[in-house]
C-alpha positions as CSV (number, residue, x, y, z in Angstrom):
1,M,-31.8,19.6,-74.6
2,S,-29.2,20.2,-71.8
3,A,-25.6,19.7,-72.0
4,S,-25.9,16.7,-69.6
5,E,-28.4,15.0,-71.9
6,F,-26.6,15.4,-75.3
7,E,-25.1,12.0,-76.3
8,S,-22.3,12.8,-78.6
9,V,-21.5,14.8,-81.8
10,E,-21.0,11.3,-83.6
11,A,-24.5,10.2,-82.6
12,S,-26.1,13.4,-84.0
13,L,-24.1,13.1,-87.3
14,S,-25.3,9.7,-87.9
15,K,-28.9,10.5,-87.1
16,Y,-29.3,13.6,-89.3
17,I,-26.8,13.2,-92.2
18,S,-27.6,10.8,-95.0
19,P,-25.3,7.8,-95.4
20,G,-23.9,9.1,-98.6
21,D,-22.7,12.3,-97.1
22,L,-21.6,11.0,-93.7
23,D,-18.5,9.4,-95.0
24,E,-17.4,12.7,-96.5
25,V,-18.3,14.6,-93.4
26,R,-16.3,12.2,-91.2
27,R,-13.3,12.4,-93.7
28,I,-13.4,16.3,-93.2
29,L,-13.9,16.2,-89.4
30,Y,-11.8,13.3,-88.5
31,G,-9.3,12.6,-91.4
32,K,-8.6,9.2,-92.8
33,Q,-11.4,6.8,-91.7
34,T,-10.3,4.2,-89.2
35,R,-11.4,0.6,-89.5
36,K,-13.8,-0.6,-86.7
37,L,-12.2,-3.0,-84.2
38,D,-14.1,-6.3,-83.7
39,F,-14.6,-7.6,-80.2
40,P,-15.4,-11.0,-78.7
41,Q,-19.1,-11.4,-78.3
42,S,-18.4,-12.1,-74.5
43,A,-16.8,-8.5,-74.1
44,T,-19.6,-6.9,-76.1
45,D,-22.1,-8.8,-73.7
46,A,-20.2,-7.8,-70.5
47,A,-20.1,-4.1,-71.5
48,A,-23.8,-4.1,-72.2
49,E,-24.6,-5.9,-68.8
50,R,-22.3,-3.5,-66.9
51,G,-23.7,-0.6,-68.5
52,F,-20.8,1.2,-70.3
53,D,-20.1,2.2,-73.9
54,L,-17.5,0.0,-75.8
55,Q,-15.9,1.3,-78.9
56,G,-12.9,0.3,-80.8
57,C,-11.0,1.2,-83.9
58,V,-7.7,0.5,-85.8
59,F,-5.0,3.0,-87.0
60,E,-2.9,1.3,-89.6
61,A,0.5,2.0,-91.0
62,S,2.1,1.2,-94.3
63,S,3.9,-2.2,-94.6
64,E,7.6,-1.8,-94.5
65,Q,10.6,-4.0,-95.9
66,L,12.7,-3.7,-92.9
67,R,10.4,-3.6,-90.0
68,L,7.4,-5.7,-88.9
69,P,4.1,-3.8,-87.8
70,R,4.5,-2.8,-84.2
71,I,1.0,-3.4,-82.8
72,V,-0.3,-2.2,-79.5
73,R,-3.8,-2.1,-78.1
74,V,-4.6,0.9,-75.8
75,G,-7.6,1.3,-73.6
76,L,-9.1,4.6,-72.3
77,I,-11.7,4.5,-69.5
78,Q,-14.0,7.4,-68.6
79,N,-16.6,6.9,-65.9
80,K,-18.8,8.7,-63.3
81,I,-18.3,8.7,-59.6
82,V,-20.2,5.7,-58.1
83,L,-21.2,6.7,-54.6
84,P,-22.5,10.1,-53.2
85,T,-19.7,12.4,-52.1
86,D,-21.0,12.4,-48.5
87,A,-20.3,8.7,-48.3
88,P,-17.2,7.5,-46.3
89,V,-14.0,8.2,-48.2
90,L,-12.9,4.5,-48.1
91,D,-16.2,3.2,-49.4
92,Q,-16.2,5.7,-52.3
93,I,-12.6,4.6,-53.3
94,A,-13.6,0.9,-53.0
95,A,-16.7,1.5,-55.3
96,L,-14.6,3.1,-57.9
97,H,-12.0,0.3,-57.6
98,K,-14.8,-2.2,-58.3
99,R,-16.4,-0.2,-61.1
100,V,-13.1,0.3,-62.9
101,G,-12.1,-3.2,-62.3
102,E,-15.2,-4.4,-64.1
103,I,-14.2,-2.2,-67.1
104,V,-10.6,-3.4,-67.2
105,E,-11.7,-6.9,-67.2
106,V,-13.6,-6.2,-70.5
107,A,-10.4,-4.4,-71.8
108,A,-8.5,-7.6,-71.1
109,M,-11.0,-9.6,-73.1
110,C,-10.4,-7.4,-75.9
111,G,-6.5,-7.8,-75.8
112,V,-5.7,-4.3,-74.4
113,N,-1.9,-3.9,-73.5
114,I,-2.0,-0.6,-71.9
115,V,-5.0,1.0,-70.2
116,C,-5.2,4.6,-68.7
117,F,-7.8,5.9,-66.2
118,Q,-9.1,9.5,-66.1
119,E,-7.6,12.2,-63.8
120,A,-7.9,11.6,-60.1
121,W,-9.9,8.6,-60.9
122,T,-10.4,7.4,-57.3
123,M,-12.4,10.5,-56.1
124,P,-14.8,13.2,-56.9
125,F,-13.3,16.1,-58.5
126,A,-12.8,18.6,-55.7
127,F,-9.8,20.8,-56.4
128,C,-11.5,24.0,-57.0
129,T,-13.5,24.1,-53.7
130,R,-12.5,26.2,-50.8
131,E,-12.7,23.4,-48.2
132,R,-10.0,20.9,-48.0
133,Q,-11.7,18.0,-45.9
134,P,-12.5,15.5,-46.5
135,W,-11.1,15.8,-50.1
136,T,-7.5,15.5,-49.0
137,E,-8.2,12.1,-47.4
138,F,-8.4,10.7,-50.9
139,A,-4.6,11.3,-51.2
140,E,-2.3,8.3,-50.9
141,S,1.1,7.0,-51.7
142,A,2.1,6.6,-55.3
143,E,4.5,3.9,-54.4
144,D,2.5,1.7,-52.1
145,G,-1.1,3.0,-51.5
146,F,-4.1,1.0,-51.8
147,T,-4.8,2.2,-55.4
148,T,-1.4,1.4,-56.5
149,R,-1.5,-2.2,-55.1
150,F,-5.0,-2.7,-56.6
151,C,-3.4,-1.6,-60.0
152,Q,-0.5,-3.9,-59.5
153,E,-2.9,-6.8,-59.2
154,L,-4.7,-5.8,-62.4
155,A,-1.4,-5.4,-64.2
156,K,-0.3,-8.8,-63.1
157,K,-3.6,-10.6,-63.8
158,Y,-4.1,-9.1,-67.3
159,N,-0.4,-8.8,-68.5
160,M,-1.4,-5.1,-69.0
161,V,0.4,-1.7,-68.3
162,V,-1.7,0.4,-66.0
163,V,-1.8,4.2,-66.0
164,S,-3.4,5.3,-62.7
165,P,-3.8,9.0,-62.1
166,I,-4.2,9.8,-58.4
167,L,-4.0,12.4,-55.8
168,E,-0.6,11.7,-54.3
169,R,0.4,12.3,-50.8
170,D,4.3,12.6,-50.4
171,E,5.1,11.7,-46.8
172,I,8.8,12.1,-47.6
173,H,8.3,15.9,-48.1
174,G,6.1,16.6,-45.2
175,G,2.7,15.3,-46.7
176,T,2.9,17.5,-49.9
177,L,0.2,16.9,-52.3
178,W,0.6,16.2,-56.0
179,N,-1.5,15.4,-58.9
180,T,0.3,12.4,-60.1
181,A,0.1,9.4,-62.7
182,V,1.5,6.1,-61.4
183,V,2.6,3.8,-64.2
184,V,2.7,0.1,-63.4
185,S,4.4,-2.3,-65.7
186,N,2.6,-5.3,-67.0
187,S,4.8,-7.4,-64.7
188,G,3.1,-5.7,-61.7
189,K,6.1,-3.6,-60.7
190,V,5.7,0.2,-60.3
191,L,7.6,1.6,-63.3
192,G,7.5,5.2,-61.9
193,K,5.3,8.2,-61.5
194,T,5.0,11.7,-63.2
195,R,3.3,14.6,-61.9
196,K,1.2,17.3,-63.4
197,N,3.4,20.1,-64.9
198,H,0.8,22.9,-65.2
199,I,-1.9,24.1,-62.7
200,P,-4.9,26.0,-64.0
201,R,-5.6,29.5,-62.6
202,V,-8.7,30.6,-64.4
203,G,-10.7,33.0,-62.5
204,D,-11.9,31.2,-59.3
205,F,-10.9,27.9,-60.9
206,N,-7.5,27.5,-59.2
207,E,-6.2,24.0,-58.2
208,S,-2.9,25.4,-56.7
209,T,-4.5,25.5,-53.2
210,Y,-4.5,21.7,-53.4
211,Y,-1.3,20.7,-55.0
212,M,2.1,21.8,-56.3
213,E,3.3,22.1,-60.0
214,G,5.0,19.0,-60.9
215,N,8.8,18.6,-60.3
216,T,9.3,15.3,-62.5
217,G,9.9,17.1,-65.8
218,H,8.9,15.1,-69.0
219,R,9.4,11.6,-68.1
220,V,8.8,8.8,-70.8
221,F,8.4,5.3,-69.7
222,Q,9.6,2.4,-71.8
223,T,7.2,-0.3,-71.4
224,Q,7.1,-3.8,-73.2
225,F,4.6,-2.3,-75.6
226,G,6.2,1.1,-76.5
227,K,7.3,4.4,-74.9
228,I,4.6,6.3,-73.2
229,A,4.2,9.5,-71.4
230,V,1.4,11.1,-69.3
231,N,0.4,14.8,-69.8
232,I,-2.0,15.4,-67.1
233,C,-5.2,17.6,-67.8
234,Y,-4.1,21.3,-67.9
235,G,-0.9,20.5,-69.5
236,R,-2.8,19.9,-72.8
237,H,-3.2,23.5,-73.2
238,H,0.6,24.0,-73.4
239,P,2.0,22.9,-76.8
240,L,5.5,22.9,-75.4
241,N,4.4,20.3,-72.8
242,W,3.4,17.9,-75.5
243,F,6.6,18.6,-77.4
244,M,9.0,17.9,-74.5
245,Y,7.4,14.5,-74.0
246,S,7.8,13.9,-77.7
247,M,11.4,15.0,-77.6
248,N,12.0,12.5,-74.8
249,G,10.9,9.8,-77.1
250,A,7.2,9.2,-76.4
251,E,5.2,7.3,-78.9
252,I,2.0,7.6,-77.1
253,I,1.0,10.3,-75.0
254,F,-2.1,9.9,-72.6
255,N,-3.9,13.0,-71.4
256,P,-6.1,12.0,-68.5
257,S,-8.5,14.9,-67.6
258,A,-11.4,16.0,-65.5
259,T,-12.9,19.0,-67.5
260,V,-16.3,20.5,-68.0
261,G,-18.3,21.9,-70.9
262,E,-18.4,25.6,-70.3
263,L,-14.7,25.7,-69.6
264,S,-13.2,23.9,-72.3
265,E,-15.2,21.5,-74.6
266,P,-14.7,23.6,-77.8
267,M,-11.0,23.1,-77.3
268,W,-11.2,19.4,-76.5
269,P,-11.3,18.0,-80.1
270,I,-8.5,20.1,-81.2
271,E,-5.6,20.0,-78.7
272,A,-4.7,16.3,-78.4
273,R,-5.2,15.9,-82.1
274,N,-3.0,18.9,-83.0
275,A,-0.3,17.5,-80.5
276,A,-0.4,14.2,-82.5
277,I,0.2,15.9,-85.8
278,A,2.8,18.4,-84.6
279,N,4.8,15.7,-82.5
280,H,4.5,12.7,-84.8
281,C,2.9,10.5,-81.9
282,F,-0.3,9.0,-80.8
283,T,-2.3,10.9,-78.3
284,C,-5.2,9.6,-75.9
285,A,-7.4,12.2,-74.5
286,I,-9.5,10.9,-71.5
287,N,-12.2,12.8,-69.7
288,R,-14.6,11.8,-67.0
289,V,-18.3,11.9,-67.2
290,G,-21.1,13.0,-64.9
291,T,-21.6,15.8,-62.5
292,V,-20.1,15.9,-59.1
293,S,-22.8,17.0,-56.7
294,H,-20.8,18.6,-53.7
295,H,-20.6,21.9,-55.8
296,E,-21.8,23.5,-58.7
297,F,-19.1,22.8,-61.0
298,G,-20.7,21.7,-64.3
299,H,-21.1,18.6,-66.4
300,F,-18.0,16.4,-67.3
301,Y,-18.5,15.7,-70.9
302,G,-16.4,12.7,-71.6
303,S,-15.9,12.4,-75.4
304,S,-12.5,10.5,-74.9
305,Y,-10.7,9.8,-78.1
306,V,-7.5,8.8,-79.8
307,A,-5.5,10.8,-82.4
308,A,-2.9,9.8,-84.8
309,P,0.2,11.5,-86.3
310,D,-1.3,11.4,-89.7
311,G,-4.1,13.8,-88.5
312,S,-6.8,10.9,-88.3
313,R,-8.7,10.5,-85.1
314,S,-11.3,8.0,-83.4
315,P,-14.9,8.8,-83.0
316,G,-15.3,10.0,-79.3
317,L,-16.9,8.0,-76.6
318,S,-20.4,9.2,-75.2
319,R,-20.5,12.6,-73.3
320,I,-22.9,11.1,-70.7
321,R,-22.1,7.4,-70.3
322,D,-19.2,5.3,-68.8
323,G,-17.1,4.1,-71.6
324,L,-14.2,2.0,-72.8
325,L,-12.4,3.1,-76.1
326,I,-9.9,0.6,-77.4
327,A,-7.4,1.6,-80.2
328,E,-5.2,-0.7,-82.0
329,L,-2.1,1.2,-83.1
330,D,0.8,0.4,-85.3
331,L,3.6,2.4,-83.9
332,N,5.4,2.4,-87.2
333,L,3.1,5.2,-88.2
334,T,5.0,7.6,-85.9
335,R,8.2,7.4,-88.0
336,Q,6.5,7.1,-91.2
337,I,4.6,10.4,-90.7
338,G,7.9,12.0,-89.5
339,D,9.5,10.9,-92.5
340,Q,6.7,12.4,-94.6
341,W,6.4,15.8,-92.9
342,N,9.6,16.3,-91.3
343,F,8.4,18.6,-88.5
344,K,11.2,17.7,-86.2
345,M,13.9,17.8,-88.8
346,T,12.7,21.3,-89.8
347,G,12.1,22.6,-86.3
348,R,14.6,25.4,-85.5
349,Y,15.1,24.3,-81.9
350,E,18.4,26.0,-81.5
351,M,16.8,29.3,-82.5
352,Y,13.9,28.8,-80.2
353,G,16.1,27.8,-77.2
354,E,18.3,31.0,-77.7
355,E,15.2,33.3,-77.9
356,L,13.3,31.6,-75.1
357,T,16.6,31.9,-72.8
358,K,16.4,35.6,-73.5
359,A,12.7,35.9,-73.1
360,V,12.8,34.8,-69.6
361,Q,15.3,37.3,-68.4
362,N,14.2,40.4,-66.6
363,D,15.9,42.8,-69.0
364,F,14.2,41.1,-72.1
365,K,13.2,43.4,-75.0
366,P,10.8,42.0,-77.7
367,N,12.3,41.7,-81.1
368,I,10.0,44.5,-82.6
369,I,11.0,46.6,-85.5
370,K,9.6,50.1,-85.5
371,E,9.6,52.8,-88.0
């Protein structure tokens, strides 16, 4: 069986492990078991008719005496491109708008408060090719481009925060391209944008020919449903990147990605989950599916999931199918786990800061003791 035919780890576990052992295997692999989220029949039927995977789970917190539960539902969308890559650019964008709009409608049926799409969701993944045309034509304004306007309509229609990662064209600065996530409030207003901090340079895999390292730092967005941040794709490999979003107050960190099996799949189940544990927050890892045919890049393996600060995580979506994963989170869990493990209280940040300041100097000498 090829990588592009293998449905998911979860499906294989369920198929080949006895029910008696399966709960224990899941406990070891995924931590405390999450409760399955029930959906309206209309949503289940719509997902089946529209041909995408619909899954849901609940992350619970302990009841408290002084705080009510802080419940929020997040939706993660993974999808293939819709039209061939040689179709007109505007047709490709419109087809993806239609497809994702269909999935967002189901998310609304299920009470989702915040939805996040995959990295550069309005286009084929093209950032490691030598040619720039027509791929740069997919770039658009983060403030008033047609995709942002589309997301504003979704946000207002469904009372939903929309996180929309796009290829941004910054006309103010000479048409510079950025890998950007636009955050649209549930009011329909653009709350702001954040740019990809880390650009991969792995052999021939080099996205720096397309866009710049981000210059927005580690922005956190205060929404009606909680404080969120967006750690775009390659930033998940950098623990300090997650850490700084958390230090700025993020309760939920989304990680919209576009990554293929041979490059990163063994890391995928680990990094976002570890970040949730280390930073006392929820993390949402989103990856596209399918194969982009304009170059031999490999299979995008989906497997989107949500991880919690207590080390538990949801099952992943399919490796091969479009999907919507909905997670109901009690944000009280972030402080509860922080109080239990005290990673931030015990972090020696002043020591790290002092030593990092020295480490970036040209005359730095490693602190090595020799005989």
